[in-house]
N, C-alpha and C positions, 0 to 999 in steps of 0.2 A: 305600221299602224296607219289607219285611214286618217285623212285630214279632218280635224275638228277644231273648234275655236278653243282658246285658253279657258273661256268660261265653262265650256263643256267639261273639261278635265277638272276644273276647280269644283264644279257642282257635284261630280261623281262621289266625292268624299263627304258630302253634306246631305242633309235630308232634302229629298227632291221627289218630284212626280215623274215616273217613267211612262213612256208611251211605246207601243209596239203595234205593228200593222202587218197583216198578211193579205196579199191581193192575189186572186186566182186569174190565170191567163190560159187561153187556148189559141193556138195558131197566131200568136202575137196580139190578140185582142183581149182586153180585160173582161172577165165574166162575173167576178165578184170583187167589188172595190175594197171592201173591208170585211173580211171573213171573220165571223165571231168565234173566238176560241177561248177555251178555259185553261189550257196548259200547253206548254211546248218549250222546245229548246233547239238551239243550233250548235252543233259540234264542229270545230275546225281542227283538223288533225294532219300534220305533215307526213305521217307514216301511212296514211290511208291513200289508196289509189284515187278515190274520190275525196277531195280535200274537205268538202263541206257536206254535212248531213243534217236532216231535219226530222224531228218528231213533233207531232201536233195532235191535240185533242180538241174536238169540236163537239159541244154538248148536244146540239140540235140534230136529231136523227134524220131530218129531211135532207141533210147534206150527204147522206150515204148514197153513193152513185148507183143508179139502176141502168141508165143508158150510157152508150159509149161517149156521148158529148156532154154529159153532166160535168159540172165544174171540178169535181174531185175524182173523176175517173182516171184511168191509167193509160190513155191513148195519146200521150204527148202533152197532157195538161201540166201546167207548172204553177208553182207558188213563189211569189216574190216577197221576201221577208225583210223587215227593218225594225230597229229599236232605237229609242233616243230619250230625250228629256223634254218635259214641258216646264218652261220657266215661269216664275210668278206672274210675269206680265202677259201670260197666255201664249207666247210664241213657243215654237218647238224647234229642236235641232235633232235630226235623226241620222243614223248611218245605216247603209244597206248591210244585210247579213247574208244575202245570197239569193240565187234563183235555183229552184229545186224541182226536178221532175218527180211527179208523184208516183209512189210505189205502195201497193197493198193497203188501201183504205178498207176498214172493217168496222163492224159495230152491230149492236142489237137494232133490228129494223123498227121497233116500236119505242124503245127507251133510250137508245144511244148509249154512250157517246160514240162518235166516229173517231177512230184513231187512225193515223196514217204516218208513213215515213216518206222521206224524199232524199234525193242525192243531187249534188251539183253535176254539171254537164260533162265531166269526164266520163260519166256512165254511158253516154251515147257512143263514144269511141270504143269503150270496153265492149259494148254489145256488137259493134260493127267490125267483126273479124274480117281480115283480108279474104276476099272471094277468089282472088288469083294472086300469083306471086307478084309482089310490088317492090319497086326499086327506087332509089334516090337518083338514079342516072338522069342526067340532064338538069338537075337542081343544083345550082352552084354553091349555095351556102346553107347553113343550118336553119336559119329562120325560114327561108323559102321551103326547105324540106318539111319542116314541122307544119307550116301553113298549108302546104299541099295535102298532107295526110289528114289534117284536121278538117279542112274545107271539103274534102271528098265526102265526109260524113255530115258536116254542118256548114253548108255553103256561105252562110252569112256570119259565121263566127268571127269575132274580133280577136286578133293575135297581136299582143303588144310586147315589144322587146324593152324591158326595163333594166337590163344589165348595164353596168358602168360603161359609159361611152357607147352604148348600144352595140356591144360586141356582136360580131356575126361572122365567125370563121367559115372557111370552106367546109363542105360536107363530103365525106368519103362516100364512094358508091357501095351500097349494101342492098341486099335483096332479102325480103321476108317471105316466107312460104305462105301459100294459101292456108287459111285457118289460124294464122298467127294473130296475136293481140295487137290491135292498131295503137291503143294507148301506150302499151309497152314500147312500141317502136318510137313513138313521139318522145317519151321520156328518155329513151336511149340516146336520141340525138341531143337532147338537152344536156344529158350527163357528159356527152363527148365534148361539149364546150364549157364544162365545169359550171353548169347552171342547172336550175330546176324549173319546171313548168307546172302550172296548176290553174284552175278556174277560180278567180277571185270573187269578192262580194258583188262586183258590178257585172258578173257573168262574162268576163273577158278571160281568154287564155293568156296569162302573163308569164313571160320568161324573165327570171330574176337570177342574180348571182346567189350562189349558195351562201347562206348567212354565216357570219363569223362573229362569235361572241367577243373576240379580241379587238376587232376593228369597227364593228357596227355601233352606232350611237344607241344609247338606251332609249327605247320608245316610251317607257312609263316607269315611274317609281312606285314601288309597293312597300310601304313602311308601316311598322307597328306604332301604336301609341296614338295620342290625340291628333286628329287631322290626317292620319294615315289610312290606307285602304286595306291593310293586312288584317285578316281575321285569325287564321291559323296556318301552320306550315309543317310539313313532315319531310324526312330525308332518308334516302337509302343509297348505299354504295355497293357496287358490284364490279368484278373484273370481267364479267361476261361482256363480249362485244368490244373489248379493248385489245388493240393489236399494236405491235411496234414495228411491223414491216408490211408493206403492200406490194404484191407482184401484179402488174397490169400487163395483160397479153391481148394482142389483136390478131385475128385471123380472118381475112375477108375472102370468102369463097366466090364473091361476085367479081372481084378484080384479079389482077395478075401479080399483086405484091405478095412476097413471102410472109410467113408468120413473124411477128415481132413481139418483143416484150421488154419490160424494164422493171426495176425494183427500187423502192424507196424505203429507207430504214430510219428509225429514230436513233441518231448518233450523238445527240446532245449529252455530254457527260454529266450534266446536272439534272437530267430528266429522270423521274422515277420509273418511266417505261423504256429506258434506253435499251437498245438491242444488246443482249448478252449480260445485262445487269440482273439484280435480284428478281425483277419481274419475269425474266426468262426470255424465250424467243417464241413469239406468237405471230404467225403470218396470215394475212388476209389475201385472198386471190380474187381479182376482178377481171372481166374480159368484155370486149366489144368488137364487133366487126367494123366499127367506125374508126378504130385506132389502127392506122395503116403504116405508121412510122414509129421509130424508136422515140423520137421527140414527143409524139402524141401520147405514147405509153408512159413516158417519164412524167409529163404534165399530169396525166390522170393519176399515176401512182402518188405523186407529191400532193395533189389535191386531196386524194382519199386518205393519205397518211394523217393529215391535219385532223380529220374527224376520228380516225382510228385510234389515235393516242389520247383523245380527249377523255377526261375522267367520266366513267359511267356512274354519275351521281344523279339519281332521280329525285326531284324535289316537287312535292305536291303543295299547292297553295290555294287556300280559300281566301278570297278577297271581295271587296265591293266590286260589282260588275263594271267592266269597261267594254262595251260592245264594239269599240273602234279597233280593238287589237286584232292582229293577224298572226297565225302560226308562222314562226320564223322571226318574229320580233325579238329583240333583246330587251330583257326586263331587269331592272335593278331592284333587288330585294334587300331590305334592311330588317334583320331579325336577330335576336339574342346577341346584340352587340356587334354583329357582322354586317358588312355591306358587300353584296356579291352581285355579279352579273350572270344571268342565265339566258339560255335560248328557249323561247316558248315553243314547245312541241305540239301541244294541243290545249284547247280550251272549250268549255261548254258554256254557252250564253243562254240564260233563261229568258223566256218571253213574257214572264209574269214577275211581279214585284216580290213574290214569295219564293221564287225558284232559286236554286243554288248555283252560284258561279264558281267554277273551279278551273285551275290551270295546272298543266303538267310541264315542268321545266327540266332541262337537261344541262349537264355540265355544271359549271359554277366556277367563277374566277373572282378573286378578291378585287373589289373596285378601290383603287388607290387614288382616284381623282378627287 
């Protein structure tokens, strides 16, 4: 979760005035300081290749772009979005919600409204496919390799390593063919170091440890009853995407190392997903050219097994809005007499006071603290 004051979190569950701002930029310069909008939302989703997405409605048809350099045109124009609270003394506290490249503005030329969508800047790397075979040769570690691939497309992009202890292992030599997806290559390198990378609300490419509902502290409490933020919640359980064994294999055609592999199984006799128990035998296979040793495959298999055996329990929560949350945060939910910890997979943050705020949570472990 983004850093906010204790007063901000306290005020969220009481009657308060919200503020939201959308500022338009082109080539680094502001073109509209306070874009007037009537509706909109920002969605943050761990499962999407572009972590953050924007939908926006502007009533005034004069904002419908006609020329390439108009504020809401699609030639590199961006929108910077924030939401926060105005306190009774008139001061405000806001949090950024992201920087979005504009896609597909449209509307009636006389009556409006103008509607548009936008994506966070992973989209620039997705668009920029490799023109020639590209290798990590000469790049000694994972962060250098990701920085090289990102800054080939966005030379001024900020890359921040937020993993515990700023982990930065060596990077295997791998080559991607011309036409391959550049962003896929970046995320493969992050995965090889048991991390993930995405563009955050400050428009930085951040490298973070894969979140763990067992060890990560709860970022926010969502409780029912007076003074709580919970409005409603739903629950669904499935065995789909639950595995009790992971086989990790590595075959690097760019190097001289032979193919390697390793397997990790759930062998805990008390586990409901134990290998060979009533759940059965369900294997997931993963591979990467960046795993060149058995130990690297073993580490990858063990890391993937943790997620593979996690209960596939989907919990949807409607609550009072908290714009400071980030996908990947651990949320403590108190409902129907239970207190559980969940991993926040996605959330939609409205930009108006009447919009709906919703969260999709995964897993679920009883909180005994």
